[in-house]
C-alpha positions in Angstrom: 0.0 0.0 0.0 1.3 3.4 -0.9 0.3 5.9 1.8 1.5 9.2 3.0 2.1 9.5 6.7 -0.1 11.4 9.1 2.3 14.3 9.5 2.3 14.9 5.7 -1.5 14.9 5.8 -1.4 17.5 8.7 1.2 19.5 6.7 -1.4 19.9 3.8 -4.0 21.0 6.3 -1.7 23.6 7.8 -0.5 24.9 4.4 -4.1 25.1 3.2 -5.1 27.1 6.2 -2.1 29.4 5.6 -3.3 29.9 2.0 -6.8 30.9 3.2 -5.5 33.4 5.7 -3.1 35.2 3.3 -1.2 36.7 6.3 1.4 35.9 8.8 0.2 33.1 11.2 1.5 32.0 14.5 1.7 28.5 15.8 -1.1 29.0 18.3 -3.3 30.6 15.6 -2.7 27.7 13.2 -3.2 25.1 16.0 -6.5 26.7 17.0 -7.7 27.0 13.4 -6.9 23.4 12.4 -7.5 21.7 15.8 -4.0 20.2 15.6 -1.8 20.2 18.7 0.5 23.2 18.9 3.6 21.0 19.3 2.7 19.2 16.1 2.1 22.5 14.2 5.4 23.8 15.5 7.3 20.7 14.3 5.6 20.8 10.9 6.4 24.5 10.4 10.1 23.8 11.2 10.2 21.0 8.7 8.3 23.0 6.1 10.6 26.0 6.6 13.6 23.7 6.1 12.0 22.6 2.8 11.4 26.3 1.9 7.7 25.9 1.7 7.1 28.4 4.5 9.1 31.3 5.8 9.3 32.6 9.3 9.4 36.2 10.6 10.7 36.8 14.1 9.5 39.5 16.5 6.3 40.6 18.2 4.4 40.7 14.8 6.2 37.6 13.5 4.8 34.4 12.3 4.8 32.1 9.3 3.7 32.6 5.7 3.9 30.5 2.5 7.5 30.5 1.2 6.3 30.9 -2.4 3.0 31.2 -4.2 0.6 28.4 -3.5 0.4 27.6 -7.3 4.2 26.9 -7.1 3.9 24.4 -4.2 3.0 20.9 -5.4 1.8 17.9 -3.5 5.2 16.3 -4.4 6.9 19.3 -2.7 5.0 18.8 0.5 5.6 15.0 0.6 9.3 15.5 -0.1 9.6 18.2 2.6 8.0 16.0 5.3 8.9 12.5 4.2 11.9 12.8 1.9 12.2 11.6 -1.7 9.2 10.0 -3.3 10.3 6.4 -4.0 8.1 3.4 -4.0 11.0 1.0 -3.8 14.6 1.3 -2.5 16.1 0.9 -6.0 14.5 4.1 -7.3 15.9 6.3 -4.6 19.0 8.4 -5.3 21.2 6.6 -2.8 23.6 3.7 -2.7 21.5 1.3 -0.6 19.8 -1.3 -2.8 18.3 -4.7 -2.4 21.4 -6.5 -3.6 20.0 -8.0 -6.8 19.5 -4.8 -8.8 21.8 -6.0 -11.6 19.7 -9.2 -12.0 16.3 -7.6 -11.5 14.1 -7.6 -14.5 11.6 -5.2 -12.8 14.0 -2.4 -11.9 13.2 -0.3 -15.0 9.5 -0.8 -14.5 9.6 0.4 -10.9 11.5 3.5 -12.0 8.8 4.2 -14.7 6.0 3.7 -12.2 7.8 5.9 -9.6 8.2 8.7 -12.2 4.5 8.5 -13.1 3.5 8.8 -9.5 5.9 11.7 -8.9 4.7 13.4 -12.1 1.0 13.1 -11.0 1.8 14.5 -7.5 3.8 17.4 -9.1 0.9 18.4 -11.3 -1.4 19.1 -8.3 -0.7 22.4 -6.6 -1.6 23.5 -3.1 -4.1 25.9 -4.6 -5.9 23.1 -6.4 -5.8 20.8 -3.3 -7.2 23.5 -1.0 -9.9 24.2 -3.6 -11.1 20.6 -3.9 -14.6 19.9 -2.4 -13.3 17.2 -0.1 -11.2 19.7 1.7 -14.0 21.7 3.3 -12.5 23.6 6.3 -16.1 24.5 7.4 -16.4 20.8 8.3 -12.9 20.6 9.9 -13.2 20.6 13.6 -11.1 23.7 14.2 -13.3 26.5 15.7 -12.4 29.4 13.4 -15.6 31.3 14.2 -18.7 31.1 16.3 -20.7 30.1 13.2 -18.4 27.2 12.6 -18.7 26.0 16.2 -22.5 26.1 15.7 -22.2 24.5 12.2 -20.4 21.5 13.8 -23.6 20.5 15.3 -25.0 19.9 11.8 -23.7 17.0 9.7 -21.0 17.8 7.2 -21.5 17.5 3.5 -17.8 16.5 3.2 -15.3 15.3 5.7 -11.5 15.8 5.7 -9.4 12.8 5.2 -8.3 11.1 8.4 
């Protein structure tokens, strides 16, 4: 099974919230607006800053903002910032560790082709598109952004965020 980890999923949620706000955001603000624990948000922002997806500003009016336009941040960028290179098998990674039978393996070229197709698909989806998809409805996300949303949580959601 190919699956992104939970931290990557949370990174998408945090980045989508930053896109919506279009201003500097602090860890406590993002934690409150996404219902994610503040330590998790802080860890994610540090990782995302290292990957140059967000920038930080220090000081009393400091916070975090997107490091580049949301259209220029792909799902592949997010996954790679949090999890590392996209590679469905060890032999398609850019490193020296391999399974030991690479020279005998008749599937090696196929895995590379499959990995490239997956990476290409993930590269073609931007943060802007992802945040705009109907399945990503922040009104149904449990974060209490407004009193109206707190009240709306009592009603069933049309769509629910991915777990």
